[in-house]
NUDRENDO-488508 format. One line per field, with one value per residue: residue in three letters; x, y, z of N, C-alpha, C in turn. Coordinates in nm, 2 decimals, m for minus. Each point is the difference from the previous one (the first is absolute). Layout:
<sites>
type <- [Ala, ...]
n_xx <- [X, ...]
n_yy <- [Y, ...]
n_zz <- [Z, ...]
ca_xx <- [X, ...]
ca_yy <- [Y, ...]
ca_zz <- [Z, ...]
c_xx <- [X, ...]
c_yy <- [Y, ...]
c_zz <- [Z, ...]
</sites>
This chain:
<sites>
type <- [Met, Leu, Thr, Lys, Ser, Glu, Phe, Ile, Ala, Thr, Leu, Glu, Arg, Glu, Ala, Ala, Thr, Leu, Ser, His, Leu, Val, Gly, Lys, Val, Gln, Pro, Ala, His, Leu, Ala, Phe, Arg, Leu, Thr, Pro, Pro, Gln, Arg, Ser, Thr, Glu, Glu, Leu, Ile, Arg, Tyr, Leu, Ala, Thr, Gln, Trp, Thr, Gly, Ser, Val, Ser, Tyr, Phe, Val, Ser, Gly, Ser, Trp, Asp, Gly, Trp, Ser, Ala, Ala, Asp, Ala, Ala, Ser, Lys, Thr, Val, Thr, Pro, Ala, Thr, Phe, Ala, Ala, Ala, Met, Ser, Arg, Gln, Ile, Asp, Glu, Val, Lys, Ala, Met, Leu, Ala, Pro, Ile, Ser, Glu, Ala, Asp, Phe, Ala, Thr, Arg, Ala, Ser, Lys, Asp, Ala, Met, Gly, Thr, Ala, Met, Pro, Leu, Ala, Gln, Ala, Ile, Phe, Gly, Gly, Thr, Val, Ala, Trp, Thr, Phe, Gly, Tyr, Lys, Met, Gln, Leu, Phe, Leu, Gln, Leu, Lys, Ala, Ala, Gly, Leu, Ala, Asp, Ile, Gly, Thr, Ser, Asn, Leu, Trp, Met, Gly, Val, Asp, Lys, Lys, Ala, Ala, Ala, Thr]
n_xx <- [m1.62, 0.11, m0.08, m0.05, m0.11, 0.01, 0.03, m0.09, m0.08, 0.05, m0.01, m0.12, m0.02, 0.05, m0.07, m0.09, 0.02, 0.00, m0.10, m0.05, 0.04, m0.05, m0.09, 0.06, 0.00, 0.13, 0.04, 0.06, m0.13, m0.02, 0.13, m0.06, 0.09, m0.08, 0.01, 0.12, m0.04, m0.04, m0.14, 0.02, m0.01, 0.07, 0.08, 0.01, 0.01, 0.08, 0.06, m0.01, 0.04, 0.05, 0.03, m0.09, 0.03, 0.13, m0.02, m0.09, 0.07, 0.11, m0.06, m0.04, 0.11, 0.08, 0.02, 0.14, m0.07, m0.10, 0.09, 0.03, m0.12, m0.03, 0.10, m0.03, m0.13, 0.07, 0.07, m0.12, m0.04, m0.04, 0.07, 0.02, 0.02, 0.05, m0.06, 0.03, 0.12, m0.01, m0.05, 0.10, 0.09, m0.06, m0.01, 0.12, 0.03, m0.07, 0.06, 0.11, m0.04, m0.03, 0.06, 0.06, m0.09, m0.07, m0.09, 0.02, m0.01, m0.10, m0.05, 0.02, 0.04, 0.10, 0.11, 0.08, 0.09, m0.02, m0.12, m0.02, m0.08, m0.08, m0.11, m0.06, m0.11, 0.03, 0.01, m0.11, m0.07, 0.04, m0.03, m0.09, m0.10, 0.02, 0.02, m0.11, m0.05, 0.05, m0.04, m0.12, 0.01, 0.03, m0.10, m0.08, 0.05, m0.02, m0.11, m0.03, 0.05, m0.08, m0.05, m0.12, 0.07, m0.07, 0.01, m0.12, m0.05, m0.03, 0.12, 0.05, m0.07, 0.00, 0.13, 0.04, 0.04, 0.10, 0.02, m0.03, 0.08, 0.07, m0.04]
n_yy <- [1.29, m0.07, m0.05, m0.11, 0.02, 0.12, m0.04, m0.10, 0.09, 0.08, m0.10, m0.02, 0.13, 0.01, m0.11, 0.06, 0.12, m0.06, m0.07, 0.11, 0.07, m0.09, 0.01, 0.12, m0.06, 0.00, m0.13, 0.07, 0.04, m0.13, m0.01, 0.09, 0.08, 0.10, m0.05, m0.03, 0.09, 0.05, m0.02, m0.13, 0.01, m0.11, 0.05, 0.11, m0.08, m0.07, 0.11, 0.05, m0.12, 0.07, 0.11, m0.03, m0.12, 0.03, 0.11, m0.04, m0.12, 0.08, 0.08, m0.12, m0.07, 0.09, m0.11, m0.01, m0.09, 0.07, 0.09, m0.08, m0.03, 0.12, 0.04, m0.10, 0.04, 0.11, m0.09, m0.04, 0.12, m0.01, 0.06, m0.13, 0.00, 0.11, 0.01, m0.12, 0.03, 0.10, m0.09, m0.09, 0.10, 0.03, m0.12, 0.00, 0.11, m0.05, m0.11, 0.07, 0.07, m0.12, m0.04, 0.09, 0.06, 0.07, 0.00, m0.13, m0.02, 0.09, m0.07, m0.13, m0.01, 0.06, m0.05, 0.10, m0.02, 0.13, m0.05, 0.10, 0.03, m0.07, 0.05, m0.11, 0.06, 0.09, m0.10, m0.07, 0.11, 0.06, m0.11, 0.00, 0.09, 0.08, m0.10, m0.05, 0.12, 0.00, m0.12, 0.05, 0.12, m0.07, m0.08, 0.10, 0.07, m0.10, m0.02, 0.13, 0.00, m0.10, 0.11, 0.00, 0.06, m0.10, m0.02, 0.04, 0.13, m0.03, m0.06, 0.11, 0.09, m0.04, m0.05, 0.10, m0.05, 0.08, m0.09, m0.09, 0.07, 0.01, m0.13]
n_zz <- [0.72, m0.02, m0.09, 0.05, m0.07, 0.04, 0.12, m0.01, m0.05, 0.09, 0.09, m0.06, 0.01, 0.13, 0.03, m0.08, 0.06, 0.12, m0.03, m0.06, 0.10, 0.08, m0.09, 0.03, 0.12, m0.03, m0.02, m0.10, 0.02, 0.03, m0.03, m0.08, 0.06, 0.05, 0.12, 0.05, 0.09, m0.12, 0.00, m0.04, m0.13, 0.01, 0.09, m0.08, m0.11, 0.07, 0.04, m0.12, m0.01, 0.10, m0.05, m0.09, m0.02, 0.00, m0.07, m0.09, 0.01, m0.01, m0.10, m0.04, 0.01, m0.04, m0.07, 0.00, 0.07, m0.06, 0.03, 0.11, 0.01, m0.01, 0.08, 0.08, m0.02, 0.02, 0.07, m0.05, 0.03, m0.13, m0.09, m0.03, 0.13, m0.03, m0.12, 0.00, 0.04, m0.09, m0.09, 0.04, m0.01, m0.12, m0.04, 0.05, m0.06, m0.11, 0.02, 0.01, m0.10, m0.05, 0.11, m0.06, 0.07, m0.09, 0.09, 0.03, m0.13, 0.00, 0.10, m0.03, 0.13, m0.06, m0.04, m0.03, m0.09, 0.03, 0.00, m0.10, 0.10, m0.08, m0.07, 0.00, m0.06, 0.09, 0.10, m0.05, m0.02, 0.11, 0.05, m0.09, m0.03, 0.10, 0.08, m0.05, 0.01, 0.12, 0.03, m0.05, 0.05, 0.11, m0.02, m0.03, 0.09, 0.07, m0.06, 0.01, 0.13, 0.00, m0.07, 0.06, m0.10, m0.06, 0.13, 0.02, 0.01, m0.13, m0.01, 0.05, m0.06, m0.13, 0.01, m0.08, m0.11, m0.03, m0.10, 0.10, 0.08, m0.11, m0.01]
ca_xx <- [0.10, 0.01, m0.08, 0.07, 0.00, 0.09, 0.14, 0.03, 0.01, 0.13, 0.09, m0.01, 0.07, 0.14, 0.04, 0.01, 0.12, 0.13, 0.02, 0.05, 0.14, 0.08, 0.00, 0.11, 0.12, 0.07, 0.09, 0.12, m0.03, m0.04, 0.10, 0.04, m0.03, 0.04, 0.12, 0.02, m0.08, m0.14, m0.05, 0.02, m0.13, m0.07, m0.04, m0.11, m0.12, m0.05, m0.06, m0.13, m0.09, m0.04, m0.02, m0.14, m0.05, 0.07, m0.04, m0.14, m0.01, 0.04, m0.09, m0.12, 0.02, 0.10, 0.11, 0.07, 0.01, m0.04, 0.11, 0.09, m0.07, 0.00, 0.13, 0.03, m0.07, 0.05, 0.13, 0.00, m0.06, 0.09, m0.08, m0.10, m0.11, m0.03, m0.14, m0.08, 0.03, m0.08, m0.14, m0.02, 0.00, m0.13, m0.09, 0.03, m0.05, m0.14, m0.04, 0.03, m0.09, m0.14, m0.08, 0.01, m0.10, 0.04, 0.01, 0.12, 0.12, 0.03, 0.02, 0.06, 0.13, 0.12, 0.13, 0.08, 0.12, 0.08, m0.08, m0.08, m0.14, m0.09, m0.10, 0.04, 0.01, 0.11, 0.13, 0.01, 0.04, 0.13, 0.10, m0.01, 0.00, 0.11, 0.12, 0.00, 0.05, 0.15, 0.07, m0.02, 0.10, 0.14, 0.01, 0.01, 0.14, 0.10, 0.00, 0.07, 0.14, 0.05, 0.02, m0.12, m0.01, m0.12, m0.12, m0.02, m0.10, m0.13, 0.02, 0.00, m0.13, m0.12, 0.02, m0.01, 0.11, m0.02, m0.07, m0.13, m0.06, m0.02, m0.12]
ca_yy <- [m0.10, m0.11, m0.12, m0.13, m0.03, 0.09, m0.05, m0.12, 0.05, 0.06, m0.11, m0.07, 0.09, m0.01, m0.13, m0.01, 0.08, m0.06, m0.12, 0.05, 0.03, m0.13, m0.07, 0.05, m0.05, m0.11, m0.06, 0.08, 0.11, m0.05, 0.02, 0.14, 0.08, 0.14, 0.00, m0.14, m0.04, 0.00, m0.13, m0.03, 0.00, m0.12, 0.02, 0.10, m0.07, m0.09, 0.08, 0.05, m0.12, m0.02, 0.13, 0.03, m0.10, 0.02, 0.12, 0.00, m0.09, 0.08, 0.10, m0.06, m0.07, 0.07, m0.09, m0.02, m0.15, m0.03, 0.03, m0.12, m0.09, 0.07, 0.00, m0.14, m0.03, 0.07, m0.04, m0.07, 0.09, 0.04, 0.09, m0.08, m0.04, 0.12, 0.04, m0.10, 0.03, 0.12, m0.04, m0.07, 0.11, 0.07, m0.10, m0.01, 0.13, 0.00, m0.09, 0.07, 0.11, m0.04, 0.01, 0.14, 0.08, 0.13, 0.09, m0.03, 0.03, 0.15, 0.06, m0.09, 0.04, m0.07, 0.08, m0.01, m0.08, 0.06, m0.01, 0.11, m0.04, 0.06, m0.09, m0.11, 0.04, 0.09, m0.08, m0.08, 0.08, 0.06, m0.10, m0.10, 0.06, 0.10, m0.08, m0.05, 0.11, 0.02, m0.12, m0.01, 0.09, m0.06, m0.10, 0.07, 0.06, m0.11, m0.05, 0.10, m0.01, m0.13, m0.01, 0.01, 0.14, 0.03, 0.02, 0.14, 0.02, m0.08, m0.13, 0.01, 0.05, m0.06, m0.14, m0.03, 0.05, 0.14, m0.01, m0.03, 0.12, 0.11, m0.03]
ca_zz <- [0.03, m0.09, 0.03, m0.03, m0.14, m0.06, 0.03, m0.09, m0.14, m0.01, m0.01, m0.12, m0.10, 0.02, m0.04, m0.14, m0.04, 0.05, m0.09, m0.12, 0.02, 0.03, m0.13, m0.08, 0.06, m0.06, 0.10, 0.03, 0.09, 0.13, 0.10, 0.00, 0.11, m0.02, 0.08, 0.06, 0.10, m0.03, m0.06, m0.15, m0.07, 0.04, 0.14, 0.00, m0.05, 0.11, 0.10, m0.05, 0.00, 0.14, 0.07, 0.03, 0.10, 0.12, 0.06, 0.04, 0.11, 0.12, 0.03, 0.05, 0.12, 0.09, 0.01, m0.12, m0.02, m0.14, m0.10, m0.02, m0.09, m0.14, m0.04, m0.04, m0.13, m0.11, m0.04, m0.13, m0.10, m0.11, m0.09, m0.07, 0.09, 0.08, m0.01, 0.08, 0.14, 0.04, 0.01, 0.13, 0.11, 0.00, 0.06, 0.14, 0.06, 0.01, 0.11, 0.13, 0.01, m0.01, 0.12, 0.05, m0.06, m0.05, 0.12, 0.07, m0.09, 0.01, 0.14, 0.10, 0.03, m0.05, 0.01, m0.12, 0.02, 0.11, 0.13, 0.02, m0.01, m0.10, m0.05, m0.08, m0.14, m0.02, 0.01, m0.11, m0.12, 0.02, 0.01, m0.11, m0.13, m0.01, m0.02, m0.14, m0.09, 0.01, m0.05, m0.14, m0.05, 0.01, m0.10, m0.13, m0.01, 0.00, m0.14, m0.08, 0.02, m0.04, m0.14, m0.07, m0.03, m0.08, 0.08, 0.03, 0.10, m0.02, 0.06, 0.15, 0.06, m0.06, m0.03, m0.15, m0.08, m0.05, m0.12, 0.03, 0.07, m0.09, m0.09]
c_xx <- [m0.01, m0.08, 0.09, 0.00, 0.09, 0.14, 0.03, 0.01, 0.14, 0.11, 0.00, 0.06, 0.15, 0.06, 0.02, 0.12, 0.13, 0.02, 0.05, 0.15, 0.09, 0.00, 0.11, 0.14, 0.06, 0.09, 0.12, m0.03, m0.02, 0.10, 0.04, m0.04, 0.04, 0.13, 0.01, m0.09, m0.15, m0.04, 0.04, m0.14, m0.08, m0.06, m0.12, m0.13, m0.06, m0.06, m0.13, m0.11, m0.04, m0.05, m0.15, m0.05, 0.06, m0.04, m0.14, m0.02, 0.04, m0.10, m0.13, 0.02, 0.09, 0.12, 0.07, 0.02, m0.04, 0.10, 0.09, m0.06, 0.00, 0.14, 0.05, m0.06, 0.07, 0.13, 0.01, m0.05, 0.11, m0.08, m0.12, m0.12, m0.04, m0.15, m0.09, 0.02, m0.07, m0.15, m0.03, 0.00, m0.13, m0.10, 0.02, m0.04, m0.15, m0.05, 0.02, m0.10, m0.15, m0.08, m0.01, m0.11, 0.06, 0.02, 0.13, 0.13, 0.03, 0.04, 0.08, 0.15, 0.11, 0.12, 0.07, 0.13, 0.09, m0.07, m0.09, m0.15, m0.08, m0.10, 0.06, 0.02, 0.12, 0.13, 0.02, 0.04, 0.14, 0.11, 0.00, 0.01, 0.12, 0.14, 0.01, 0.04, 0.15, 0.07, m0.01, 0.10, 0.14, 0.02, 0.02, 0.14, 0.10, 0.00, 0.06, 0.15, 0.06, 0.01, m0.13, m0.04, m0.13, m0.13, m0.01, m0.12, m0.13, 0.02, m0.01, m0.14, m0.12, 0.02, m0.02, 0.12, m0.04, m0.09, m0.15, m0.07, m0.04, m0.12, m0.13]
c_yy <- [m0.11, m0.12, m0.13, m0.02, 0.10, m0.04, m0.12, 0.04, 0.06, m0.11, m0.07, 0.08, m0.01, m0.13, m0.01, 0.08, m0.06, m0.13, 0.04, 0.03, m0.12, m0.08, 0.05, m0.06, m0.11, m0.06, 0.08, 0.11, m0.04, 0.03, 0.15, 0.07, 0.14, 0.03, m0.13, m0.03, m0.01, m0.13, m0.01, 0.01, m0.13, 0.01, 0.10, m0.06, m0.09, 0.08, 0.05, m0.11, m0.04, 0.12, 0.02, m0.10, 0.02, 0.13, 0.00, m0.09, 0.08, 0.10, m0.05, m0.07, 0.07, m0.08, m0.02, m0.14, m0.04, 0.03, m0.11, m0.10, 0.06, m0.01, m0.14, m0.04, 0.07, m0.06, m0.07, 0.09, 0.04, 0.10, m0.07, m0.03, 0.13, 0.04, m0.10, 0.03, 0.13, m0.03, m0.07, 0.10, 0.07, m0.09, m0.01, 0.13, 0.01, m0.09, 0.06, 0.11, m0.04, 0.01, 0.14, 0.08, 0.13, 0.10, m0.03, 0.03, 0.14, 0.04, m0.09, 0.05, m0.10, 0.08, m0.01, m0.07, 0.05, 0.00, 0.11, m0.04, 0.08, m0.10, m0.11, 0.04, 0.09, m0.07, m0.08, 0.08, 0.05, m0.11, m0.11, 0.07, 0.10, m0.08, m0.06, 0.10, 0.02, m0.12, m0.02, 0.10, m0.05, m0.11, 0.06, 0.06, m0.11, m0.07, 0.09, m0.01, m0.13, m0.02, 0.01, 0.14, 0.03, 0.01, 0.15, 0.01, m0.07, m0.14, 0.01, 0.03, m0.07, m0.15, m0.04, 0.06, 0.13, 0.00, m0.03, 0.12, 0.11, m0.02, 0.02]
c_zz <- [m0.11, 0.04, m0.03, m0.15, m0.08, 0.02, m0.08, m0.14, m0.02, m0.01, m0.13, m0.12, 0.01, m0.04, m0.15, m0.05, 0.04, m0.09, m0.13, 0.01, 0.02, m0.13, m0.09, 0.05, m0.08, 0.10, 0.04, 0.10, 0.14, 0.11, 0.01, 0.13, m0.03, 0.08, 0.07, 0.12, m0.03, m0.06, m0.14, m0.06, 0.04, 0.14, 0.01, m0.05, 0.10, 0.11, m0.04, 0.00, 0.14, 0.08, 0.04, 0.11, 0.14, 0.07, 0.05, 0.12, 0.13, 0.04, 0.06, 0.14, 0.11, 0.02, m0.13, m0.03, m0.14, m0.10, m0.03, m0.10, m0.14, m0.06, m0.05, m0.13, m0.12, m0.05, m0.14, m0.11, m0.10, m0.09, m0.07, 0.10, 0.08, m0.01, 0.08, 0.15, 0.04, 0.01, 0.13, 0.12, 0.01, 0.07, 0.15, 0.07, 0.01, 0.11, 0.14, 0.03, 0.01, 0.13, 0.07, m0.07, m0.05, 0.11, 0.08, m0.08, 0.02, 0.14, 0.09, 0.02, m0.05, 0.02, m0.13, 0.04, 0.11, 0.13, 0.03, m0.02, m0.10, m0.04, m0.10, m0.15, m0.03, 0.01, m0.12, m0.13, 0.01, 0.00, m0.10, m0.13, m0.01, m0.02, m0.14, m0.10, 0.01, m0.06, m0.15, m0.07, 0.01, m0.11, m0.14, m0.01, 0.00, m0.14, m0.10, 0.01, m0.04, m0.16, m0.08, m0.03, m0.07, 0.09, 0.05, 0.10, m0.02, 0.06, 0.16, 0.05, m0.05, m0.03, m0.15, m0.07, m0.06, m0.12, 0.03, 0.07, m0.10, m0.09, 0.07]
</sites>
């Protein structure tokens, strides 16, 4: 089963990759939407800046109350402040998990977002990391559709430009 340190290391890698992608965003991309009802690039960036804190808070406490505070904090996130917001989220997640032992992390009862009972580590991984992969892909595709034709799979999966990945 996933340990707390492995979970945090995964978030740190994803934060670096997401920050790399968000660093490609230009002001003209912020209002872009794949379709009218979907989030704009700006809204997606702000959601990513709350998702970890909001979801881990729910999986640990069983209450969505923490999501509101995380969402409120994201309202001022911009591409320029995104990396710092991701670092803050990691610190907040570490603080939420600090009082939980590794044994409790692996076995403590929790529920996924649909209310299905499962161990805390499984809920956190499935509802935080898996969601991050999906939203990271959405951001990548949204940036490509908005006109950033020069980004590719190395940007998406490794958080580096193609030239840097080839060396």
